[in-house]
C-alpha positions as CSV (number, residue, x, y, z in Angstrom):
1,M,131.0,112.9,155.9
2,K,133.3,111.1,158.2
3,R,134.4,112.8,161.4
4,R,137.1,111.4,163.7
5,E,137.0,112.3,167.3
6,F,140.1,112.8,169.4
7,V,139.8,112.6,173.2
8,T,141.5,115.3,175.2
9,L,142.5,115.2,178.8
10,L,139.7,117.6,179.8
11,G,136.6,116.0,181.1
12,G,125.3,134.0,159.0
13,A,127.4,136.1,157.6
14,A,125.7,139.0,159.2
15,A,126.6,141.5,161.9
16,W,124.5,141.9,164.9
17,P,122.7,145.3,165.2
18,L,124.0,147.8,167.7
19,A,121.7,148.6,170.6
20,A,120.6,152.2,170.7
21,H,123.0,154.3,172.7
22,G,121.5,155.9,175.8
23,Q,118.9,153.1,176.0
24,Q,118.6,151.2,179.2
25,P,118.0,147.7,177.9
26,T,115.9,145.3,180.0
27,K,117.6,142.4,178.2
28,P,121.2,141.3,179.1
29,V,123.8,142.6,176.7
30,I,126.7,140.6,175.3
31,G,129.8,142.3,174.0
32,F,131.2,140.5,170.9
33,L,134.7,141.7,170.5
34,R,137.3,140.7,167.9
35,S,140.7,142.0,167.0
36,T,140.0,141.2,163.3
37,S,137.4,142.5,160.9
38,L,133.7,141.9,160.4
39,A,134.4,140.7,156.8
40,V,136.2,137.5,158.0
41,S,134.1,136.8,161.0
42,A,131.0,135.2,159.4
43,P,131.9,131.6,160.6
44,M,132.3,132.9,164.1
45,V,129.0,134.8,164.1
46,T,127.2,131.7,162.7
47,G,128.6,129.4,165.3
48,F,128.2,131.8,168.2
49,S,124.5,132.4,167.3
50,Q,123.9,128.6,167.2
51,G,125.4,128.2,170.7
52,L,123.4,131.0,172.2
53,T,120.2,129.5,170.7
54,A,121.1,126.1,172.2
55,A,121.6,127.9,175.6
56,G,118.1,129.5,175.3
57,F,119.0,133.0,174.1
58,T,118.0,134.6,170.8
59,E,119.2,138.0,169.7
60,G,116.4,140.5,169.7
61,Q,114.2,138.4,171.9
62,N,115.9,137.9,175.2
63,V,119.4,139.2,174.7
64,V,121.1,142.1,173.0
65,I,124.5,141.8,171.2
66,E,126.9,144.6,170.8
67,S,129.6,143.8,168.3
68,R,133.0,145.5,168.0
69,Y,135.8,144.9,165.5
70,A,139.4,146.3,165.7
71,D,140.1,145.6,162.0
72,N,143.6,144.2,163.0
73,Q,144.5,147.4,164.7
74,R,145.1,146.1,168.2
75,E,145.8,149.5,169.6
76,R,142.0,150.1,169.2
77,L,141.1,147.3,171.6
78,P,141.4,149.1,174.9
79,G,139.0,151.8,173.7
80,L,136.5,149.2,172.4
81,V,136.6,147.3,175.7
82,S,135.9,150.5,177.5
83,E,132.9,151.2,175.3
84,L,131.5,147.7,176.1
85,I,132.0,148.1,179.8
86,R,130.3,151.4,179.9
87,L,127.1,150.1,178.2
88,P,127.3,148.0,180.4
89,V,127.6,144.4,179.1
90,A,126.9,141.3,181.1
91,V,129.7,139.3,179.4
92,I,132.4,139.9,176.8
93,V,133.0,137.3,174.1
94,A,136.4,137.7,172.4
95,N,139.2,136.1,170.5
96,T,142.7,135.7,172.1
97,I,144.1,139.2,171.6
98,A,140.8,140.9,172.3
99,A,140.3,138.8,175.5
100,L,143.7,139.8,176.8
101,A,142.7,143.4,176.3
102,A,139.5,142.8,178.1
103,K,141.2,141.0,181.0
104,A,143.6,143.9,181.4
105,A,140.6,146.3,181.7
106,T,138.3,144.4,184.1
107,T,138.3,141.8,186.8
108,T,134.6,141.9,187.3
109,V,132.9,141.6,183.9
110,P,132.9,137.9,182.8
111,I,135.0,137.2,179.7
112,V,134.5,134.1,177.5
113,F,137.3,133.6,174.9
114,T,137.8,131.5,171.8
115,T,141.4,130.8,171.1
116,G,143.5,128.5,168.9
117,S,146.4,128.5,171.3
118,D,147.0,127.5,174.9
119,P,145.1,129.9,177.2
120,V,147.4,129.1,180.1
121,V,150.5,130.0,178.2
122,D,148.8,133.1,176.8
123,G,148.0,134.2,180.4
124,L,144.2,134.1,180.0
125,V,143.6,131.6,182.8
126,A,145.5,130.0,185.7
127,S,144.7,126.5,184.5
128,L,142.3,124.6,182.2
129,N,140.3,122.9,184.9
130,R,140.2,125.8,187.3
131,P,140.4,129.0,185.3
132,G,140.0,131.3,188.3
133,G,139.0,135.0,188.1
134,N,136.5,136.3,185.5
135,V,137.8,134.5,182.4
136,T,137.0,131.1,180.8
137,G,136.4,129.9,177.2
138,V,137.1,127.4,174.4
139,S,140.4,126.4,172.8
140,F,140.3,124.8,169.3
141,V,144.1,124.1,169.6
142,A,144.9,125.2,166.1
143,G,148.5,126.2,166.8
144,M,149.3,122.9,168.5
145,L,148.6,120.9,165.3
146,G,151.5,122.3,163.3
147,P,153.6,119.2,163.4
148,K,150.6,117.1,162.2
149,R,150.1,119.4,159.3
150,L,153.7,119.1,158.4
151,E,153.4,115.4,158.3
152,M,150.3,115.5,156.1
153,L,152.0,118.0,153.7
154,R,155.0,115.7,153.4
155,Q,152.5,112.9,152.4
156,L,150.9,115.1,149.8
157,V,154.2,116.4,148.3
158,P,156.8,113.6,149.1
159,T,159.2,115.1,146.6
160,A,159.5,118.5,148.4
161,A,163.0,118.5,149.7
162,T,162.3,122.0,151.1
163,I,159.1,123.1,152.9
164,A,158.3,126.6,154.1
165,I,156.3,127.8,157.0
166,L,154.6,131.2,156.8
167,V,154.0,132.3,160.4
168,G,152.9,135.4,162.1
169,T,155.3,136.4,164.8
170,D,153.1,139.1,166.3
171,T,151.6,136.6,168.8
172,L,152.9,134.1,171.3
173,E,150.8,131.5,169.6
174,G,152.7,132.1,166.3
175,R,156.1,131.9,168.0
176,I,155.2,128.6,169.8
177,E,153.9,127.1,166.5
178,R,157.1,128.0,164.7
179,R,159.2,126.3,167.4
180,D,157.1,123.2,167.3
181,V,157.2,122.9,163.5
182,E,161.0,123.5,163.5
183,L,161.5,120.7,166.1
184,A,159.3,118.4,164.1
185,A,161.1,119.1,160.8
186,Q,164.5,118.6,162.5
187,A,163.3,115.2,163.9
188,L,162.1,114.2,160.4
189,G,165.3,115.5,158.6
190,Q,163.1,117.9,156.7
191,Q,164.7,121.0,155.3
192,L,162.5,123.9,156.5
193,I,162.4,127.6,155.6
194,V,160.8,130.0,158.0
195,A,159.0,133.0,156.6
196,P,158.0,135.3,159.5
197,V,155.5,138.0,158.9
198,T,154.2,140.8,161.2
199,S,151.8,142.6,159.0
200,E,149.6,142.2,155.9
201,G,152.1,144.3,153.9
202,E,154.7,141.6,154.2
203,L,152.7,138.7,152.7
204,D,153.6,139.3,149.0
205,G,157.3,139.6,149.8
206,A,157.2,136.5,152.0
207,F,155.8,134.4,149.1
208,T,158.4,135.7,146.7
209,S,161.1,134.9,149.2
210,I,159.7,131.4,149.8
211,V,159.8,130.5,146.1
212,E,163.2,132.1,145.5
213,R,164.6,130.0,148.3
214,G,163.4,126.8,146.7
215,A,160.4,125.8,148.8
216,K,158.2,123.3,147.1
217,A,155.4,123.2,149.6
218,L,154.0,125.5,152.3
219,L,152.5,125.3,155.7
220,V,150.5,128.4,156.6
221,G,150.6,129.1,160.3
222,T,147.7,130.0,162.5
223,G,146.7,133.2,164.2
224,P,144.6,136.4,163.5
225,L,147.0,137.7,160.8
226,T,146.8,134.7,158.6
227,A,143.2,133.9,159.3
228,S,142.2,137.5,158.4
229,N,144.0,137.2,155.1
230,R,142.9,133.7,154.1
231,E,141.6,134.6,150.6
232,R,144.7,136.6,149.8
233,L,146.9,133.7,151.0
234,V,145.1,131.2,148.9
235,A,145.4,133.5,145.9
236,L,149.1,133.9,146.5
237,A,149.7,130.2,146.8
238,A,147.9,129.6,143.5
239,R,149.8,132.5,141.8
240,H,153.1,131.0,142.9
241,A,151.9,127.4,142.2
242,I,153.0,126.2,145.6
243,P,151.0,123.4,147.4
244,A,149.9,124.6,150.9
245,I,148.2,123.3,153.9
246,Y,146.1,125.4,156.3
247,S,144.6,125.2,159.7
248,L,140.9,125.9,158.9
249,R,138.4,124.6,156.3
250,E,137.5,128.2,155.4
251,Y,140.8,128.3,153.5
252,V,139.8,125.3,151.4
253,E,136.3,126.8,150.9
254,A,138.1,129.9,149.5
255,G,140.0,127.6,147.0
256,G,142.9,126.4,149.1
257,L,144.4,122.9,148.7
258,M,144.1,121.2,152.1
259,S,143.3,122.0,155.7
260,Y,143.6,120.1,159.0
261,G,142.2,121.4,162.2
262,A,139.1,121.9,164.4
263,S,135.9,123.3,163.2
264,L,135.8,127.1,163.8
265,V,132.0,127.1,163.7
266,E,131.8,124.4,166.4
267,A,134.3,126.2,168.6
268,Y,132.2,129.3,168.5
269,R,129.1,127.3,169.1
270,Q,130.6,126.1,172.3
271,T,131.5,129.7,173.2
272,G,127.9,130.7,172.7
273,I,126.8,128.0,175.0
274,Y,129.3,129.1,177.7
275,A,128.2,132.8,177.3
276,G,124.6,131.6,177.8
277,R,125.6,129.8,181.0
278,V,127.3,132.9,182.3
279,L,124.1,134.9,181.5
280,K,122.2,132.4,183.6
281,G,124.4,133.0,186.6
282,E,127.3,130.6,186.4
283,K,130.8,132.1,187.2
284,P,133.7,131.8,184.7
285,A,135.9,130.6,187.5
286,D,133.7,127.5,187.8
287,L,133.6,126.7,184.1
288,P,136.6,124.6,182.9
289,V,138.2,125.7,179.6
290,M,136.8,123.5,176.9
291,Q,139.0,122.0,174.2
292,S,137.9,121.0,170.8
293,T,137.8,117.2,170.3
294,K,136.8,117.1,166.6
295,F,139.4,117.6,163.9
296,E,138.8,117.4,160.2
297,L,141.0,116.9,157.1
298,V,139.5,118.7,154.1
299,I,141.0,118.2,150.6
300,N,140.3,120.2,147.4
301,L,140.8,118.0,144.4
302,K,140.2,120.8,142.0
303,A,143.1,122.8,143.5
304,A,145.3,119.6,143.5
305,R,144.7,119.1,139.8
306,A,145.5,122.8,139.1
307,L,148.9,122.2,140.7
308,G,149.4,118.9,138.9
309,L,149.2,116.9,142.1
310,S,147.9,113.4,142.7
311,V,146.5,113.1,146.2
312,P,147.7,109.8,147.7
313,P,145.1,107.2,148.7
314,S,146.5,107.3,152.3
315,L,145.2,110.9,152.6
316,L,142.0,110.4,150.7
317,A,141.2,107.5,153.0
318,V,141.3,109.6,156.2
319,A,139.8,112.8,154.7
320,D,136.6,114.0,156.4
321,E,135.6,115.9,153.2
322,V,136.9,115.8,149.6
323,I,135.8,118.8,147.5
324,E,135.6,118.0,143.8
Protein backbone atom coordinates (compact mmCIF):
# COMPACT_ATOMS: atom_id res chain seq x y z
CA MET A 1 0.00 0.00 0.00
CA LYS A 2 1.32 3.42 -0.89
CA ARG A 3 0.98 6.25 1.59
CA ARG A 4 1.68 9.87 0.74
CA GLU A 5 2.78 12.18 3.50
CA PHE A 6 1.82 15.84 3.59
CA VAL A 7 3.86 18.14 5.82
CA THR A 8 1.95 20.57 8.00
CA LEU A 9 3.17 23.72 9.66
CA LEU A 10 3.14 22.12 13.09
CA GLY A 11 6.50 20.83 14.21
CA GLY A 12 -11.56 -3.58 18.52
CA ALA A 13 -14.79 -3.14 18.04
CA ALA A 14 -15.43 -3.52 21.73
CA ALA A 15 -16.48 -1.24 24.54
CA TRP A 16 -14.36 -0.82 27.63
CA PRO A 17 -15.91 -2.20 30.81
CA LEU A 18 -17.18 0.27 33.35
CA ALA A 19 -15.40 0.49 36.67
CA ALA A 20 -17.52 -0.56 39.61
CA HIS A 21 -19.35 2.42 41.05
CA GLY A 22 -18.33 3.29 44.58
CA GLN A 23 -14.94 1.63 44.12
CA GLN A 24 -11.86 3.73 44.85
CA PRO A 25 -9.53 2.67 42.04
CA THR A 26 -5.82 2.72 42.63
CA LYS A 27 -5.29 2.97 38.88
CA PRO A 28 -5.80 6.28 37.02
CA VAL A 29 -9.16 6.58 35.27
CA ILE A 30 -9.68 7.85 31.73
CA GLY A 31 -13.09 9.12 30.69
CA PHE A 32 -13.75 8.25 27.03
CA LEU A 33 -16.62 10.48 25.93
CA ARG A 34 -18.28 10.73 22.52
CA SER A 35 -21.34 12.56 21.29
CA THR A 36 -22.07 9.66 18.93
CA SER A 37 -22.92 6.01 19.59
CA LEU A 38 -20.86 2.99 20.58
CA ALA A 39 -21.94 1.22 17.40
CA VAL A 40 -19.96 3.57 15.13
CA SER A 41 -16.98 4.04 17.44
CA ALA A 42 -15.03 0.82 16.81
CA PRO A 43 -12.24 2.50 14.77
CA MET A 44 -11.80 5.13 17.49
CA VAL A 45 -11.65 2.49 20.24
CA THR A 46 -9.08 0.49 18.29
CA GLY A 47 -6.82 3.44 17.58
CA PHE A 48 -7.06 4.84 21.09
CA SER A 49 -6.16 1.48 22.63
CA GLN A 50 -3.11 1.25 20.36
CA GLY A 51 -1.95 4.71 21.41
CA LEU A 52 -2.39 4.00 25.10
CA THR A 53 -0.37 0.81 24.74
CA ALA A 54 2.39 2.72 22.97
CA ALA A 55 2.40 5.18 25.89
CA GLY A 56 2.75 2.34 28.40
CA PHE A 57 -0.85 1.91 29.56
CA THR A 58 -3.05 -1.17 29.23
CA GLU A 59 -6.70 -1.18 30.28
CA GLY A 60 -7.22 -3.45 33.27
CA GLN A 61 -3.55 -3.52 34.17
CA ASN A 62 -2.47 0.02 34.98
CA VAL A 63 -5.40 2.16 33.82
CA VAL A 64 -9.21 2.09 34.02
CA ILE A 65 -11.37 3.40 31.16
CA GLU A 66 -14.88 4.69 31.71
CA SER A 67 -16.70 5.13 28.39
CA ARG A 68 -19.78 7.27 27.83
CA TYR A 69 -21.78 7.76 24.59
CA ALA A 70 -24.46 10.42 24.04
CA ASP A 71 -25.98 8.60 21.02
CA ASN A 72 -26.18 11.87 19.04
CA GLN A 73 -28.25 13.50 21.80
CA ARG A 74 -25.96 16.37 22.65
CA GLU A 75 -28.22 17.54 25.48
CA ARG A 76 -27.01 14.46 27.40
CA LEU A 77 -23.37 15.54 27.31
CA PRO A 78 -23.33 17.87 30.36
CA GLY A 79 -24.71 15.07 32.51
CA LEU A 80 -22.21 12.56 31.16
CA VAL A 81 -19.36 14.98 31.78
CA SER A 82 -20.55 15.48 35.37
CA GLU A 83 -20.58 11.69 35.89
CA LEU A 84 -16.98 11.41 34.75
CA ILE A 85 -15.78 14.33 36.86
CA ARG A 86 -17.42 12.83 39.98
CA LEU A 87 -15.68 9.45 39.59
CA PRO A 88 -13.13 11.17 39.37
CA VAL A 89 -11.22 10.81 36.09
CA ALA A 90 -7.61 11.84 35.53
CA VAL A 91 -8.28 12.89 31.92
CA ILE A 92 -11.26 13.13 29.55
CA VAL A 93 -10.82 12.01 25.93
CA ALA A 94 -13.55 13.34 23.63
CA ASN A 95 -14.64 14.22 20.11
CA THR A 96 -15.31 17.86 19.21
CA ILE A 97 -18.83 18.32 20.56
CA ALA A 98 -18.12 16.29 23.68
CA ALA A 99 -14.85 18.16 24.29
CA LEU A 100 -16.67 21.49 24.13
CA ALA A 101 -19.13 20.22 26.75
CA ALA A 102 -16.25 19.05 28.94
CA LYS A 103 -14.41 22.35 28.58
CA ALA A 104 -17.55 24.21 29.65
CA ALA A 105 -17.74 22.06 32.79
CA THR A 106 -14.16 22.07 34.07
CA THR A 107 -10.97 24.11 33.93
CA THR A 108 -8.98 21.61 35.97
CA VAL A 109 -9.56 18.11 34.56
CA PRO A 110 -7.28 17.62 31.52
CA ILE A 111 -9.13 17.17 28.21
CA VAL A 112 -7.66 15.54 25.10
CA PHE A 113 -9.82 15.91 21.98
CA THR A 114 -9.91 14.38 18.52
CA THR A 115 -11.44 16.64 15.90
CA GLY A 116 -11.80 16.85 12.15
CA SER A 117 -12.03 20.62 12.21
CA ASP A 118 -9.95 23.60 13.35
CA PRO A 119 -9.83 23.51 17.17
CA VAL A 120 -8.94 27.20 17.34
CA VAL A 121 -12.01 28.21 15.34
CA ASP A 122 -14.13 25.78 17.39
CA GLY A 123 -12.95 27.49 20.58
CA LEU A 124 -11.24 24.45 22.08
CA VAL A 125 -7.76 25.99 22.29
CA ALA A 126 -6.18 29.44 22.06
CA SER A 127 -3.65 28.35 19.43
CA LEU A 128 -2.21 25.17 17.94
CA ASN A 129 1.30 25.62 19.29
CA ARG A 130 0.24 26.98 22.69
CA PRO A 131 -3.17 25.48 23.56
CA GLY A 132 -3.31 27.04 27.02
CA GLY A 133 -5.65 25.93 29.77
CA ASN A 134 -6.55 22.29 30.32
CA VAL A 135 -7.24 21.24 26.71
CA THR A 136 -5.15 19.84 23.85
CA GLY A 137 -5.53 17.10 21.27
CA VAL A 138 -5.36 15.94 17.67
CA SER A 139 -6.93 17.33 14.49
CA PHE A 140 -7.31 15.08 11.44
CA VAL A 141 -8.39 18.12 9.37
CA ALA A 142 -11.29 16.29 7.68
CA GLY A 143 -13.44 19.33 7.04
CA MET A 144 -10.59 21.28 5.49
CA LEU A 145 -10.22 18.80 2.63
CA GLY A 146 -13.63 19.46 1.05
CA PRO A 147 -12.22 21.34 -1.97
CA LYS A 148 -9.75 18.50 -2.63
CA ARG A 149 -12.58 15.96 -2.52
CA LEU A 150 -14.55 18.08 -4.96
CA GLU A 151 -11.61 18.06 -7.35
CA MET A 152 -11.30 14.25 -7.13
CA LEU A 153 -15.03 13.78 -7.64
CA ARG A 154 -14.84 15.89 -10.79
CA GLN A 155 -12.06 13.64 -12.08
CA LEU A 156 -14.12 10.54 -11.36
CA VAL A 157 -17.33 11.88 -12.94
CA PRO A 158 -16.20 14.49 -15.49
CA THR A 159 -19.63 14.53 -17.15
CA ALA A 160 -21.39 15.68 -13.95
CA ALA A 161 -22.61 19.15 -14.81
CA THR A 162 -24.17 19.40 -11.36
CA ILE A 163 -22.63 18.10 -8.13
CA ALA A 164 -24.28 18.10 -4.71
CA ILE A 165 -22.83 18.43 -1.24
CA LEU A 166 -24.66 16.85 1.68
CA VAL A 167 -23.55 18.74 4.77
CA GLY A 168 -24.53 18.77 8.40
CA THR A 169 -25.26 22.32 9.49
CA ASP A 170 -25.49 21.53 13.21
CA THR A 171 -21.77 22.20 13.74
CA LEU A 172 -19.38 25.04 12.95
CA GLU A 173 -17.22 22.49 11.13
CA GLY A 174 -20.05 21.71 8.72
CA ARG A 175 -20.79 25.36 8.02
CA ILE A 176 -17.14 26.11 7.28
CA GLU A 177 -16.83 23.07 5.02
CA ARG A 178 -19.91 24.17 3.08
CA ARG A 179 -18.42 27.64 2.57
CA ASP A 180 -15.07 26.23 1.39
CA VAL A 181 -16.67 23.83 -1.10
CA GLU A 182 -18.99 26.54 -2.42
CA LEU A 183 -16.01 28.84 -3.02
CA ALA A 184 -14.06 26.05 -4.72
CA ALA A 185 -17.01 25.18 -6.97
CA GLN A 186 -17.43 28.83 -7.92
CA ALA A 187 -13.74 29.09 -8.85
CA LEU A 188 -14.03 25.96 -11.01
CA GLY A 189 -17.29 27.03 -12.65
CA GLN A 190 -18.94 23.93 -11.20
CA GLN A 191 -22.70 23.94 -10.62
CA LEU A 192 -23.21 22.97 -6.96
CA ILE A 193 -26.34 21.98 -5.06
CA VAL A 194 -26.20 22.30 -1.28
CA ALA A 195 -28.28 19.84 0.72
CA PRO A 196 -28.11 20.86 4.41
CA VAL A 197 -29.25 18.41 7.06
CA THR A 198 -29.60 18.82 10.80
CA SER A 199 -30.81 15.36 11.85
CA GLU A 200 -30.91 11.71 10.79
CA GLY A 201 -34.57 12.07 9.85
CA GLU A 202 -33.68 14.45 7.02
CA LEU A 203 -31.27 12.14 5.17
CA ASP A 204 -33.78 10.29 2.96
CA GLY A 205 -35.47 13.50 1.89
CA ALA A 206 -32.10 15.13 1.18
CA PHE A 207 -31.15 12.36 -1.25
CA THR A 208 -34.50 12.55 -2.99
CA SER A 209 -34.07 16.30 -3.39
CA ILE A 210 -30.51 15.92 -4.67
CA VAL A 211 -31.57 13.53 -7.41
CA GLU A 212 -34.68 15.51 -8.35
CA ARG A 213 -32.56 18.64 -8.75
CA GLY A 214 -30.31 16.88 -11.24
CA ALA A 215 -27.12 16.17 -9.31
CA LYS A 216 -24.97 13.52 -10.96
CA ALA A 217 -22.37 13.18 -8.21
CA LEU A 218 -22.26 13.76 -4.46
CA LEU A 219 -19.77 14.98 -1.88
CA VAL A 220 -20.73 13.80 1.61
CA GLY A 221 -19.61 16.29 4.22
CA THR A 222 -17.79 15.61 7.46
CA GLY A 223 -18.95 15.73 11.07
CA PRO A 224 -20.65 13.53 13.65
CA LEU A 225 -24.04 13.45 11.92
CA THR A 226 -22.75 12.00 8.68
CA ALA A 227 -20.07 9.81 10.28
CA SER A 228 -22.64 8.27 12.60
CA ASN A 229 -24.80 7.33 9.62
CA ARG A 230 -22.12 6.13 7.23
CA GLU A 231 -23.72 2.77 6.40
CA ARG A 232 -27.06 4.43 5.78
CA LEU A 233 -25.49 7.09 3.56
CA VAL A 234 -23.65 4.47 1.52
CA ALA A 235 -26.90 2.55 1.08
CA LEU A 236 -28.77 5.70 0.02
CA ALA A 237 -26.10 6.57 -2.53
CA ALA A 238 -26.34 3.05 -3.99
CA ARG A 239 -30.15 3.14 -4.02
CA HIS A 240 -30.17 6.43 -5.93
CA ALA A 241 -27.23 5.33 -8.14
CA ILE A 242 -25.27 8.49 -7.42
CA PRO A 243 -21.43 8.41 -7.27
CA ALA A 244 -20.21 9.79 -3.94
CA ILE A 245 -16.94 10.69 -2.24
CA TYR A 246 -16.52 10.55 1.53
CA SER A 247 -14.03 11.76 4.11
CA LEU A 248 -13.16 8.45 5.81
CA ARG A 249 -12.11 5.01 4.54
CA GLU A 250 -14.76 3.49 6.84
CA TYR A 251 -17.38 4.59 4.29
CA VAL A 252 -15.60 2.62 1.56
CA GLU A 253 -15.26 -0.38 3.83
CA ALA A 254 -19.05 -0.19 4.19
CA GLY A 255 -19.41 -0.35 0.38
CA GLY A 256 -18.94 3.30 -0.57
CA LEU A 257 -17.28 4.39 -3.79
CA MET A 258 -14.34 6.59 -2.80
CA SER A 259 -12.84 8.39 0.19
CA TYR A 260 -10.07 10.88 0.78
CA GLY A 261 -8.89 11.92 4.20
CA ALA A 262 -6.76 11.13 7.20
CA SER A 263 -6.80 7.79 8.98
CA LEU A 264 -9.28 7.91 11.84
CA VAL A 265 -7.51 5.03 13.57
CA GLU A 266 -4.19 6.85 13.39
CA ALA A 267 -5.71 10.07 14.73
CA TYR A 268 -7.10 8.24 17.75
CA ARG A 269 -3.81 6.40 18.22
CA GLN A 270 -2.12 9.78 18.58
CA THR A 271 -4.89 10.80 21.00
CA GLY A 272 -4.11 7.72 23.09
CA ILE A 273 -0.45 8.67 23.20
CA TYR A 274 -1.34 12.18 24.35
CA ALA A 275 -3.66 10.82 27.04
CA GLY A 276 -0.81 8.62 28.25
CA ARG A 277 1.52 11.60 28.42
CA VAL A 278 -1.03 13.50 30.50
CA LEU A 279 -1.33 10.53 32.86
CA LYS A 280 2.45 10.66 33.28
CA GLY A 281 2.21 14.26 34.45
CA GLU A 282 2.49 16.48 31.37
CA LYS A 283 0.10 19.41 31.18
CA PRO A 284 -2.24 19.91 28.17
CA ALA A 285 -1.14 23.55 27.95
CA ASP A 286 2.39 22.34 27.15
CA LEU A 287 1.34 19.83 24.47
CA PRO A 288 0.87 21.44 21.02
CA VAL A 289 -2.17 20.33 19.05
CA MET A 290 -1.12 17.60 16.65
CA GLN A 291 -2.32 17.61 13.05
CA SER A 292 -2.59 14.54 10.85
CA THR A 293 0.10 14.40 8.17
CA LYS A 294 -1.01 11.22 6.38
CA PHE A 295 -3.93 11.26 3.97
CA GLU A 296 -5.22 8.38 1.90
CA LEU A 297 -7.30 7.93 -1.21
CA VAL A 298 -9.31 4.70 -1.18
CA ILE A 299 -11.30 3.53 -4.22
CA ASN A 300 -13.84 0.72 -4.39
CA LEU A 301 -13.82 -0.74 -7.91
CA LYS A 302 -16.79 -3.01 -7.18
CA ALA A 303 -18.90 0.02 -6.31
CA ALA A 304 -17.63 1.80 -9.42
CA ARG A 305 -18.66 -1.10 -11.66
CA ALA A 306 -22.12 -1.20 -10.05
CA LEU A 307 -22.52 2.46 -11.06
CA GLY A 308 -21.17 1.85 -14.57
CA LEU A 309 -18.13 4.03 -13.89
CA SER A 310 -14.64 3.60 -15.23
CA VAL A 311 -12.13 4.99 -12.74
CA PRO A 312 -9.60 7.15 -14.62
CA PRO A 313 -5.93 6.08 -14.53
CA SER A 314 -5.03 9.45 -12.99
CA LEU A 315 -6.92 8.51 -9.83
CA LEU A 316 -5.83 4.89 -9.76
CA ALA A 317 -2.20 6.00 -10.00
CA VAL A 318 -2.41 8.05 -6.80
CA ALA A 319 -4.77 5.78 -4.83
CA ASP A 320 -3.38 4.43 -1.58
CA GLU A 321 -5.70 1.45 -1.72
CA VAL A 322 -7.92 -0.03 -4.42
CA ILE A 323 -10.60 -2.45 -3.24
CA GLU A 324 -11.60 -5.03 -5.82
